[in-house]
ZADREN-866001 format. One record per atom (N, C-alpha, C): x, y, z; atom name; residue number from 1. Coordinates in Angstrom, 3 decimals, padded with zeros to 6 digits. Example, Ala and Ser with C-alpha at 12.3 -4.5 7.8 and 13.67 -1.06 7.14 Angstrom:
<atom x="013.190" y="-005.690" z="007.800" atom="N" seq="1"/>
<atom x="012.300" y="-004.500" z="007.800" atom="CA" seq="1"/>
<atom x="013.200" y="-003.300" z="007.800" atom="C" seq="1"/>
<atom x="012.850" y="-002.250" z="007.080" atom="N" seq="2"/>
<atom x="013.670" y="-001.060" z="007.140" atom="CA" seq="2"/>
<atom x="012.900" y="000.030" z="007.870" atom="C" seq="2"/>
! end
This chain:
<atom x="-003.243" y="-007.435" z="013.685" atom="N" seq="1"/>
<atom x="-004.396" y="-008.117" z="014.227" atom="CA" seq="1"/>
<atom x="-004.394" y="-009.537" z="013.673" atom="C" seq="1"/>
<atom x="-004.331" y="-010.497" z="014.563" atom="N" seq="2"/>
<atom x="-004.292" y="-011.894" z="014.150" atom="CA" seq="2"/>
<atom x="-005.470" y="-012.640" z="014.760" atom="C" seq="2"/>
<atom x="-005.858" y="-013.721" z="014.106" atom="N" seq="3"/>
<atom x="-006.917" y="-014.575" z="014.644" atom="CA" seq="3"/>
<atom x="-006.302" y="-015.526" z="015.663" atom="C" seq="3"/>
<atom x="-006.990" y="-015.714" z="016.766" atom="N" seq="4"/>
<atom x="-006.520" y="-016.591" z="017.837" atom="CA" seq="4"/>
<atom x="-007.466" y="-017.772" z="017.934" atom="C" seq="4"/>
<atom x="-006.919" y="-018.973" z="018.111" atom="N" seq="5"/>
<atom x="-007.726" y="-020.183" z="018.250" atom="CA" seq="5"/>
<atom x="-007.858" y="-020.525" z="019.729" atom="C" seq="5"/>
<atom x="-009.079" y="-020.738" z="020.222" atom="N" seq="6"/>
<atom x="-009.259" y="-021.092" z="021.638" atom="CA" seq="6"/>
<atom x="-008.553" y="-022.391" z="021.992" atom="C" seq="6"/>
<atom x="-008.041" y="-022.459" z="023.228" atom="N" seq="7"/>
<atom x="-007.397" y="-023.671" z="023.755" atom="CA" seq="7"/>
<atom x="-008.429" y="-024.719" z="024.137" atom="C" seq="7"/>
<atom x="-009.443" y="-024.288" z="024.859" atom="N" seq="8"/>
<atom x="-010.426" y="-025.220" z="025.404" atom="CA" seq="8"/>
<atom x="-011.813" y="-024.613" z="025.297" atom="C" seq="8"/>
<atom x="-012.797" y="-025.436" z="025.022" atom="N" seq="9"/>
<atom x="-014.195" y="-025.009" z="024.937" atom="CA" seq="9"/>
<atom x="-014.995" y="-025.861" z="025.911" atom="C" seq="9"/>
<atom x="-015.714" y="-025.219" z="026.831" atom="N" seq="10"/>
<atom x="-016.437" y="-025.947" z="027.857" atom="CA" seq="10"/>
<atom x="-017.887" y="-025.496" z="027.914" atom="C" seq="10"/>
<atom x="-018.835" y="-026.343" z="027.516" atom="N" seq="11"/>
<atom x="-020.243" y="-025.968" z="027.601" atom="CA" seq="11"/>
<atom x="-020.817" y="-026.238" z="028.990" atom="C" seq="11"/>
<atom x="-021.844" y="-025.497" z="029.340" atom="N" seq="12"/>
<atom x="-022.550" y="-025.708" z="030.591" atom="CA" seq="12"/>
<atom x="-023.986" y="-025.266" z="030.373" atom="C" seq="12"/>
<atom x="-024.879" y="-025.571" z="031.283" atom="N" seq="13"/>
<atom x="-026.276" y="-025.182" z="031.150" atom="CA" seq="13"/>
<atom x="-026.849" y="-024.935" z="032.533" atom="C" seq="13"/>
<atom x="-027.582" y="-023.846" z="032.680" atom="N" seq="14"/>
<atom x="-028.191" y="-023.501" z="033.956" atom="CA" seq="14"/>
<atom x="-029.697" y="-023.389" z="033.775" atom="C" seq="14"/>
<atom x="-030.421" y="-023.584" z="034.856" atom="N" seq="15"/>
<atom x="-031.872" y="-023.495" z="034.802" atom="CA" seq="15"/>
<atom x="-032.390" y="-023.159" z="036.188" atom="C" seq="15"/>
<atom x="-033.585" y="-022.582" z="036.242" atom="N" seq="16"/>
<atom x="-034.215" y="-022.327" z="037.524" atom="CA" seq="16"/>
<atom x="-034.850" y="-023.580" z="038.095" atom="C" seq="16"/>
<atom x="-034.860" y="-024.656" z="037.317" atom="N" seq="17"/>
<atom x="-035.477" y="-025.908" z="037.756" atom="CA" seq="17"/>
<atom x="-034.465" y="-026.784" z="038.475" atom="C" seq="17"/>
<atom x="-034.921" y="-027.730" z="039.280" atom="N" seq="18"/>
<atom x="-033.979" y="-028.686" z="039.861" atom="CA" seq="18"/>
<atom x="-033.201" y="-029.392" z="038.758" atom="C" seq="18"/>
<atom x="-031.995" y="-029.788" z="039.066" atom="N" seq="19"/>
<atom x="-031.109" y="-030.394" z="038.064" atom="CA" seq="19"/>
<atom x="-031.779" y="-031.558" z="037.341" atom="C" seq="19"/>
<atom x="-032.524" y="-032.392" z="038.063" atom="N" seq="20"/>
<atom x="-033.154" y="-033.560" z="037.445" atom="CA" seq="20"/>
<atom x="-034.163" y="-033.152" z="036.371" atom="C" seq="20"/>
<atom x="-034.768" y="-031.960" z="036.490" atom="N" seq="21"/>
<atom x="-035.784" y="-031.529" z="035.544" atom="CA" seq="21"/>
<atom x="-035.280" y="-030.526" z="034.508" atom="C" seq="21"/>
<atom x="-034.016" y="-030.150" z="034.563" atom="N" seq="22"/>
<atom x="-033.492" y="-029.096" z="033.684" atom="CA" seq="22"/>
<atom x="-033.657" y="-029.431" z="032.208" atom="C" seq="22"/>
<atom x="-033.477" y="-030.678" z="031.829" atom="N" seq="23"/>
<atom x="-033.580" y="-031.066" z="030.421" atom="CA" seq="23"/>
<atom x="-035.023" y="-031.155" z="029.954" atom="C" seq="23"/>
<atom x="-035.955" y="-031.483" z="030.848" atom="N" seq="24"/>
<atom x="-037.345" y="-031.701" z="030.459" atom="CA" seq="24"/>
<atom x="-038.231" y="-030.489" z="030.683" atom="C" seq="24"/>
<atom x="-037.758" y="-029.500" z="031.434" atom="N" seq="25"/>
<atom x="-038.585" y="-028.354" z="031.789" atom="CA" seq="25"/>
<atom x="-038.923" y="-027.482" z="030.595" atom="C" seq="25"/>
<atom x="-040.022" y="-026.732" z="030.704" atom="N" seq="26"/>
<atom x="-040.450" y="-025.863" z="029.615" atom="CA" seq="26"/>
<atom x="-039.904" y="-024.450" z="029.767" atom="C" seq="26"/>
<atom x="-039.340" y="-024.116" z="030.939" atom="N" seq="27"/>
<atom x="-038.764" y="-022.789" z="031.124" atom="CA" seq="27"/>
<atom x="-037.503" y="-022.637" z="030.273" atom="C" seq="27"/>
<atom x="-037.259" y="-021.441" z="029.726" atom="N" seq="28"/>
<atom x="-036.027" y="-021.246" z="028.962" atom="CA" seq="28"/>
<atom x="-034.815" y="-021.453" z="029.858" atom="C" seq="28"/>
<atom x="-033.821" y="-022.075" z="029.327" atom="N" seq="29"/>
<atom x="-032.605" y="-022.338" z="030.076" atom="CA" seq="29"/>
<atom x="-031.526" y="-021.361" z="029.624" atom="C" seq="29"/>
<atom x="-030.814" y="-020.802" z="030.559" atom="N" seq="30"/>
<atom x="-029.663" y="-019.977" z="030.231" atom="CA" seq="30"/>
<atom x="-028.493" y="-020.914" z="030.010" atom="C" seq="30"/>
<atom x="-027.849" y="-020.766" z="028.884" atom="N" seq="31"/>
<atom x="-026.702" y="-021.605" z="028.556" atom="CA" seq="31"/>
<atom x="-025.445" y="-020.759" z="028.659" atom="C" seq="31"/>
<atom x="-024.382" y="-021.388" z="029.112" atom="N" seq="32"/>
<atom x="-023.126" y="-020.682" z="029.312" atom="CA" seq="32"/>
<atom x="-022.017" y="-021.464" z="028.625" atom="C" seq="32"/>
<atom x="-021.201" y="-020.781" z="027.855" atom="N" seq="33"/>
<atom x="-020.049" y="-021.406" z="027.218" atom="CA" seq="33"/>
<atom x="-018.781" y="-020.711" z="027.680" atom="C" seq="33"/>
<atom x="-017.735" y="-021.488" z="027.898" atom="N" seq="34"/>
<atom x="-016.458" y="-020.954" z="028.361" atom="CA" seq="34"/>
<atom x="-015.372" y="-021.339" z="027.367" atom="C" seq="34"/>
<atom x="-014.380" y="-020.495" z="027.206" atom="N" seq="35"/>
<atom x="-013.197" y="-020.898" z="026.461" atom="CA" seq="35"/>
<atom x="-011.992" y="-020.103" z="026.932" atom="C" seq="35"/>
<atom x="-010.822" y="-020.675" z="026.724" atom="N" seq="36"/>
<atom x="-009.576" y="-020.011" z="027.096" atom="CA" seq="36"/>
<atom x="-008.790" y="-019.690" z="025.836" atom="C" seq="36"/>
<atom x="-007.956" y="-018.684" z="025.935" atom="N" seq="37"/>
<atom x="-007.062" y="-018.321" z="024.846" atom="CA" seq="37"/>
<atom x="-005.631" y="-018.493" z="025.329" atom="C" seq="37"/>
<atom x="-004.729" y="-018.919" z="024.448" atom="N" seq="38"/>
<atom x="-003.338" y="-019.135" z="024.854" atom="CA" seq="38"/>
<atom x="-002.637" y="-017.818" z="025.189" atom="C" seq="38"/>
<atom x="-001.471" y="-017.913" z="025.804" atom="N" seq="39"/>
<atom x="-000.738" y="-016.707" z="026.190" atom="CA" seq="39"/>
<atom x="-000.098" y="-015.974" z="025.012" atom="C" seq="39"/>
<atom x="-000.404" y="-016.411" z="023.806" atom="N" seq="40"/>
<atom x="000.066" y="-015.702" z="022.610" atom="CA" seq="40"/>
<atom x="-000.937" y="-014.649" z="022.151" atom="C" seq="40"/>
<atom x="-002.092" y="-014.560" z="022.826" atom="N" seq="41"/>
<atom x="-003.126" y="-013.596" z="022.456" atom="CA" seq="41"/>
<atom x="-002.664" y="-012.181" z="022.798" atom="C" seq="41"/>
<atom x="-002.752" y="-011.307" z="021.817" atom="N" seq="42"/>
<atom x="-002.313" y="-009.920" z="021.985" atom="CA" seq="42"/>
<atom x="-003.490" y="-008.969" z="021.846" atom="C" seq="42"/>
<atom x="-003.291" y="-007.733" z="022.275" atom="N" seq="43"/>
<atom x="-004.288" y="-006.690" z="022.082" atom="CA" seq="43"/>
<atom x="-004.570" y="-006.553" z="020.592" atom="C" seq="43"/>
<atom x="-005.825" y="-006.376" z="020.236" atom="N" seq="44"/>
<atom x="-006.329" y="-006.223" z="018.865" atom="CA" seq="44"/>
<atom x="-006.418" y="-007.547" z="018.100" atom="C" seq="44"/>
<atom x="-006.029" y="-008.675" z="018.682" atom="N" seq="45"/>
<atom x="-006.255" y="-009.979" z="018.051" atom="CA" seq="45"/>
<atom x="-007.746" y="-010.291" z="018.117" atom="C" seq="45"/>
<atom x="-008.197" y="-011.191" z="017.256" atom="N" seq="46"/>
<atom x="-009.613" y="-011.558" z="017.240" atom="CA" seq="46"/>
<atom x="-009.791" y="-013.062" z="017.450" atom="C" seq="46"/>
<atom x="-010.942" y="-013.418" z="017.980" atom="N" seq="47"/>
<atom x="-011.336" y="-014.819" z="018.103" atom="CA" seq="47"/>
<atom x="-012.807" y="-014.909" z="017.699" atom="C" seq="47"/>
<atom x="-013.133" y="-015.888" z="016.856" atom="N" seq="48"/>
<atom x="-014.514" y="-016.102" z="016.416" atom="CA" seq="48"/>
<atom x="-014.972" y="-017.462" z="016.919" atom="C" seq="48"/>
<atom x="-016.150" y="-017.483" z="017.537" atom="N" seq="49"/>
<atom x="-016.694" y="-018.712" z="018.110" atom="CA" seq="49"/>
<atom x="-018.130" y="-018.873" z="017.620" atom="C" seq="49"/>
<atom x="-018.458" y="-020.071" z="017.134" atom="N" seq="50"/>
<atom x="-019.824" y="-020.392" z="016.719" atom="CA" seq="50"/>
<atom x="-020.576" y="-020.887" z="017.952" atom="C" seq="50"/>
<atom x="-021.314" y="-019.995" z="018.584" atom="N" seq="51"/>
<atom x="-021.989" y="-020.298" z="019.850" atom="CA" seq="51"/>
<atom x="-023.060" y="-021.374" z="019.709" atom="C" seq="51"/>
<atom x="-023.735" y="-021.429" z="018.553" atom="N" seq="52"/>
<atom x="-024.784" y="-022.430" z="018.362" atom="CA" seq="52"/>
<atom x="-024.175" y="-023.828" z="018.225" atom="C" seq="52"/>
<atom x="-023.181" y="-023.966" z="017.373" atom="N" seq="53"/>
<atom x="-022.567" y="-025.278" z="017.157" atom="CA" seq="53"/>
<atom x="-021.838" y="-025.788" z="018.399" atom="C" seq="53"/>
<atom x="-021.179" y="-024.909" z="019.120" atom="N" seq="54"/>
<atom x="-020.357" y="-025.343" z="020.252" atom="CA" seq="54"/>
<atom x="-021.123" y="-025.442" z="021.567" atom="C" seq="54"/>
<atom x="-022.050" y="-024.509" z="021.802" atom="N" seq="55"/>
<atom x="-022.708" y="-024.444" z="023.103" atom="CA" seq="55"/>
<atom x="-024.225" y="-024.555" z="023.037" atom="C" seq="55"/>
<atom x="-024.816" y="-024.612" z="021.839" atom="N" seq="56"/>
<atom x="-026.265" y="-024.679" z="021.704" atom="CA" seq="56"/>
<atom x="-026.951" y="-023.349" z="021.964" atom="C" seq="56"/>
<atom x="-026.212" y="-022.250" z="021.881" atom="N" seq="57"/>
<atom x="-026.768" y="-020.922" z="022.121" atom="CA" seq="57"/>
<atom x="-027.258" y="-020.340" z="020.807" atom="C" seq="57"/>
<atom x="-028.562" y="-020.029" z="020.743" atom="N" seq="58"/>
<atom x="-029.112" y="-019.447" z="019.519" atom="CA" seq="58"/>
<atom x="-029.300" y="-017.938" z="019.640" atom="C" seq="58"/>
<atom x="-029.298" y="-017.416" z="020.859" atom="N" seq="59"/>
<atom x="-029.397" y="-015.966" z="021.073" atom="CA" seq="59"/>
<atom x="-028.384" y="-015.578" z="022.145" atom="C" seq="59"/>
<atom x="-027.390" y="-014.803" z="021.759" atom="N" seq="60"/>
<atom x="-026.355" y="-014.368" z="022.691" atom="CA" seq="60"/>
<atom x="-026.908" y="-013.230" z="023.552" atom="C" seq="60"/>
<atom x="-026.759" y="-013.367" z="024.869" atom="N" seq="61"/>
<atom x="-027.228" y="-012.343" z="025.804" atom="CA" seq="61"/>
<atom x="-026.088" y="-011.469" z="026.319" atom="C" seq="61"/>
<atom x="-024.935" y="-012.065" z="026.585" atom="N" seq="62"/>
<atom x="-023.815" y="-011.304" z="027.137" atom="CA" seq="62"/>
<atom x="-022.511" y="-012.070" z="026.911" atom="C" seq="62"/>
<atom x="-021.422" y="-011.314" z="026.871" atom="N" seq="63"/>
<atom x="-020.082" y="-011.892" z="026.738" atom="CA" seq="63"/>
<atom x="-019.178" y="-011.183" z="027.743" atom="C" seq="63"/>
<atom x="-018.359" y="-011.948" z="028.449" atom="N" seq="64"/>
<atom x="-017.382" y="-011.381" z="029.372" atom="CA" seq="64"/>
<atom x="-016.007" y="-011.911" z="029.020" atom="C" seq="64"/>
<atom x="-014.999" y="-011.073" z="029.200" atom="N" seq="65"/>
<atom x="-013.625" y="-011.483" z="028.949" atom="CA" seq="65"/>
<atom x="-012.737" y="-011.130" z="030.130" atom="C" seq="65"/>
<atom x="-011.791" y="-012.010" z="030.413" atom="N" seq="66"/>
<atom x="-010.877" y="-011.820" z="031.535" atom="CA" seq="66"/>
<atom x="-009.453" y="-012.129" z="031.080" atom="C" seq="66"/>
<atom x="-008.472" y="-011.495" z="031.727" atom="N" seq="67"/>
<atom x="-007.065" y="-011.750" z="031.423" atom="CA" seq="67"/>
<atom x="-006.321" y="-012.036" z="032.719" atom="C" seq="67"/>
<atom x="-005.339" y="-012.921" z="032.633" atom="N" seq="68"/>
<atom x="-004.465" y="-013.182" z="033.782" atom="CA" seq="68"/>
<atom x="-003.528" y="-011.992" z="033.943" atom="C" seq="68"/>
<atom x="-003.373" y="-011.493" z="035.161" atom="N" seq="69"/>
<atom x="-002.418" y="-010.409" z="035.398" atom="CA" seq="69"/>
<atom x="-000.989" y="-010.943" z="035.338" atom="C" seq="69"/>
<atom x="-000.803" y="-012.133" z="035.802" atom="N" seq="70"/>
<atom x="000.441" y="-012.884" z="035.683" atom="CA" seq="70"/>
<atom x="000.000" y="-014.293" z="035.319" atom="C" seq="70"/>
<atom x="000.782" y="-014.997" z="034.515" atom="N" seq="71"/>
<atom x="000.372" y="-016.312" z="034.026" atom="CA" seq="71"/>
<atom x="-000.162" y="-017.196" z="035.145" atom="C" seq="71"/>
<atom x="-001.384" y="-017.700" z="034.946" atom="N" seq="72"/>
<atom x="-002.066" y="-018.610" z="035.874" atom="CA" seq="72"/>
<atom x="-002.281" y="-018.014" z="037.271" atom="C" seq="72"/>
<atom x="-002.496" y="-016.706" z="037.347" atom="N" seq="73"/>
<atom x="-002.756" y="-016.091" z="038.646" atom="CA" seq="73"/>
<atom x="-004.106" y="-015.381" z="038.609" atom="C" seq="73"/>
<atom x="-004.230" y="-014.302" z="039.333" atom="N" seq="74"/>
<atom x="-005.462" y="-013.523" z="039.429" atom="CA" seq="74"/>
<atom x="-005.899" y="-013.065" z="038.040" atom="C" seq="74"/>
<atom x="-007.217" y="-013.022" z="037.826" atom="N" seq="75"/>
<atom x="-007.750" y="-012.564" z="036.544" atom="CA" seq="75"/>
<atom x="-008.501" y="-011.255" z="036.744" atom="C" seq="75"/>
<atom x="-008.400" y="-010.374" z="035.743" atom="N" seq="76"/>
<atom x="-009.131" y="-009.116" z="035.766" atom="CA" seq="76"/>
<atom x="-010.042" y="-009.064" z="034.547" atom="C" seq="76"/>
<atom x="-011.151" y="-008.350" z="034.675" atom="N" seq="77"/>
<atom x="-012.086" y="-008.252" z="033.558" atom="CA" seq="77"/>
<atom x="-011.557" y="-007.259" z="032.525" atom="C" seq="77"/>
<atom x="-011.774" y="-007.593" z="031.241" atom="N" seq="78"/>
<atom x="-011.374" y="-006.728" z="030.132" atom="CA" seq="78"/>
<atom x="-012.619" y="-006.209" z="029.427" atom="C" seq="78"/>
<atom x="-012.477" y="-005.076" z="028.763" atom="N" seq="79"/>
<atom x="-013.572" y="-004.496" z="027.983" atom="CA" seq="79"/>
<atom x="-013.306" y="-004.770" z="026.510" atom="C" seq="79"/>
<atom x="-013.548" y="-005.991" z="026.090" atom="N" seq="80"/>
<atom x="-013.330" y="-006.388" z="024.699" atom="CA" seq="80"/>
<atom x="-014.458" y="-005.897" z="023.810" atom="C" seq="80"/>
<atom x="-014.183" y="-005.746" z="022.524" atom="N" seq="81"/>
<atom x="-015.188" y="-005.369" z="021.547" atom="CA" seq="81"/>
<atom x="-015.794" y="-006.645" z="020.973" atom="C" seq="81"/>
<atom x="-017.120" y="-006.695" z="020.875" atom="N" seq="82"/>
<atom x="-017.808" y="-007.901" z="020.428" atom="CA" seq="82"/>
<atom x="-018.719" y="-007.594" z="019.249" atom="C" seq="82"/>
<atom x="-018.694" y="-008.476" z="018.250" atom="N" seq="83"/>
<atom x="-019.594" y="-008.398" z="017.111" atom="CA" seq="83"/>
<atom x="-020.359" y="-009.710" z="017.030" atom="C" seq="83"/>
<atom x="-021.681" y="-009.639" z="016.925" atom="N" seq="84"/>
<atom x="-022.504" y="-010.845" z="016.836" atom="CA" seq="84"/>
<atom x="-023.066" y="-010.951" z="015.423" atom="C" seq="84"/>
<atom x="-022.916" y="-012.113" z="014.806" atom="N" seq="85"/>
<atom x="-023.464" y="-012.387" z="013.482" atom="CA" seq="85"/>
<atom x="-024.223" y="-013.703" z="013.567" atom="C" seq="85"/>
<atom x="-025.534" y="-013.608" z="013.730" atom="N" seq="86"/>
<atom x="-026.400" y="-014.774" z="013.952" atom="CA" seq="86"/>
<atom x="-025.950" y="-015.512" z="015.198" atom="C" seq="86"/>
<atom x="-025.423" y="-016.729" z="015.069" atom="N" seq="87"/>
<atom x="-025.011" y="-017.495" z="016.246" atom="CA" seq="87"/>
<atom x="-023.511" y="-017.414" z="016.515" atom="C" seq="87"/>
<atom x="-022.770" y="-016.691" z="015.709" atom="N" seq="88"/>
<atom x="-021.324" y="-016.575" z="015.908" atom="CA" seq="88"/>
<atom x="-020.987" y="-015.221" z="016.506" atom="C" seq="88"/>
<atom x="-019.959" y="-015.201" z="017.331" atom="N" seq="89"/>
<atom x="-019.472" y="-013.940" z="017.863" atom="CA" seq="89"/>
<atom x="-017.992" y="-013.802" z="017.526" atom="C" seq="89"/>
<atom x="-017.594" y="-012.576" z="017.250" atom="N" seq="90"/>
<atom x="-016.191" y="-012.261" z="017.031" atom="CA" seq="90"/>
<atom x="-015.790" y="-011.266" z="018.103" atom="C" seq="90"/>
<atom x="-014.744" y="-011.598" z="018.830" atom="N" seq="91"/>
<atom x="-014.273" y="-010.755" z="019.915" atom="CA" seq="91"/>
<atom x="-012.914" y="-010.191" z="019.528" atom="C" seq="91"/>
<atom x="-012.771" y="-008.882" z="019.650" atom="N" seq="92"/>
<atom x="-011.486" y="-008.225" z="019.458" atom="CA" seq="92"/>
<atom x="-010.950" y="-007.895" z="020.838" atom="C" seq="92"/>
<atom x="-009.767" y="-008.400" z="021.133" atom="N" seq="93"/>
<atom x="-009.177" y="-008.238" z="022.458" atom="CA" seq="93"/>
<atom x="-008.819" y="-006.769" z="022.684" atom="C" seq="93"/>
<atom x="-009.153" y="-006.285" z="023.858" atom="N" seq="94"/>
<atom x="-008.936" y="-004.877" z="024.213" atom="CA" seq="94"/>
<atom x="-007.448" y="-004.545" z="024.279" atom="C" seq="94"/>
<atom x="-007.157" y="-003.283" z="024.019" atom="N" seq="95"/>
<atom x="-005.781" y="-002.806" z="024.137" atom="CA" seq="95"/>
<atom x="-005.357" y="-002.859" z="025.601" atom="C" seq="95"/>
<atom x="-004.083" y="-003.000" z="025.819" atom="N" seq="96"/>
<atom x="-003.612" y="-002.976" z="027.202" atom="CA" seq="96"/>
<atom x="-002.465" y="-003.915" z="027.468" atom="C" seq="96"/>
<atom x="-002.603" y="-005.151" z="027.047" atom="N" seq="97"/>
<atom x="-001.512" y="-006.084" z="027.336" atom="CA" seq="97"/>
<atom x="-001.422" y="-007.156" z="026.257" atom="C" seq="97"/>
<atom x="-000.209" y="-007.590" z="026.016" atom="N" seq="98"/>
<atom x="000.062" y="-008.644" z="025.043" atom="CA" seq="98"/>
<atom x="000.564" y="-009.891" z="025.773" atom="C" seq="98"/>
<atom x="000.453" y="-011.025" z="025.085" atom="N" seq="99"/>
<atom x="000.969" y="-012.304" z="025.582" atom="CA" seq="99"/>
<atom x="000.412" y="-012.674" z="026.959" atom="C" seq="99"/>
<atom x="-000.898" y="-012.491" z="027.124" atom="N" seq="100"/>
<atom x="-001.570" y="-012.896" z="028.358" atom="CA" seq="100"/>
<atom x="-002.561" y="-014.005" z="028.058" atom="C" seq="100"/>
<atom x="-002.655" y="-014.976" z="028.986" atom="N" seq="101"/>
<atom x="-003.712" y="-015.975" z="028.865" atom="CA" seq="101"/>
<atom x="-005.036" y="-015.289" z="029.152" atom="C" seq="101"/>
<atom x="-006.065" y="-015.719" z="028.454" atom="N" seq="102"/>
<atom x="-007.386" y="-015.106" z="028.620" atom="CA" seq="102"/>
<atom x="-008.463" y="-016.166" z="028.762" atom="C" seq="102"/>
<atom x="-009.595" y="-015.747" z="029.335" atom="N" seq="103"/>
<atom x="-010.736" y="-016.603" z="029.597" atom="CA" seq="103"/>
<atom x="-011.974" y="-015.827" z="029.164" atom="C" seq="103"/>
<atom x="-012.819" y="-016.455" z="028.356" atom="N" seq="104"/>
<atom x="-014.032" y="-015.802" z="027.853" atom="CA" seq="104"/>
<atom x="-015.260" y="-016.610" z="028.265" atom="C" seq="104"/>
<atom x="-016.360" y="-015.892" z="028.527" atom="N" seq="105"/>
<atom x="-017.627" y="-016.517" z="028.902" atom="CA" seq="105"/>
<atom x="-018.721" y="-015.905" z="028.047" atom="C" seq="105"/>
<atom x="-019.604" y="-016.748" z="027.484" atom="N" seq="106"/>
<atom x="-020.753" y="-016.259" z="026.727" atom="CA" seq="106"/>
<atom x="-022.010" y="-016.822" z="027.386" atom="C" seq="106"/>
<atom x="-023.037" y="-015.959" z="027.523" atom="N" seq="107"/>
<atom x="-024.323" y="-016.340" z="028.094" atom="CA" seq="107"/>
<atom x="-025.382" y="-016.227" z="027.004" atom="C" seq="107"/>
<atom x="-026.300" y="-017.156" z="026.964" atom="N" seq="108"/>
<atom x="-027.366" y="-017.088" z="025.959" atom="CA" seq="108"/>
<atom x="-028.464" y="-018.068" z="026.244" atom="C" seq="108"/>
<atom x="-029.409" y="-018.129" z="025.285" atom="N" seq="109"/>
<atom x="-030.516" y="-019.084" z="025.397" atom="CA" seq="109"/>
<atom x="-030.619" y="-019.856" z="024.086" atom="C" seq="109"/>
! end
């Protein structure tokens, strides 16, 4: 089991309000963070991401993981194991395939 470093981290923010009012609105905003893992990621490897520092997420609601079936082609959802410690999450990649590029999404507020 090895630690994997994400290739890219991409923050985003969604809201039920019009885009112009999303920053000023009082409604809670759902925040979404994305990251990719290199094709060296294997089953049982782990990745830890500080959701608060990187994406502004203080409460994690859900995490999804996907793997390329063939490099840079169709992606399928994986059932990864997730541990949340305050604002950080640690994901253990599910058994099944080694040396696949992966894409992870975290949702929170």
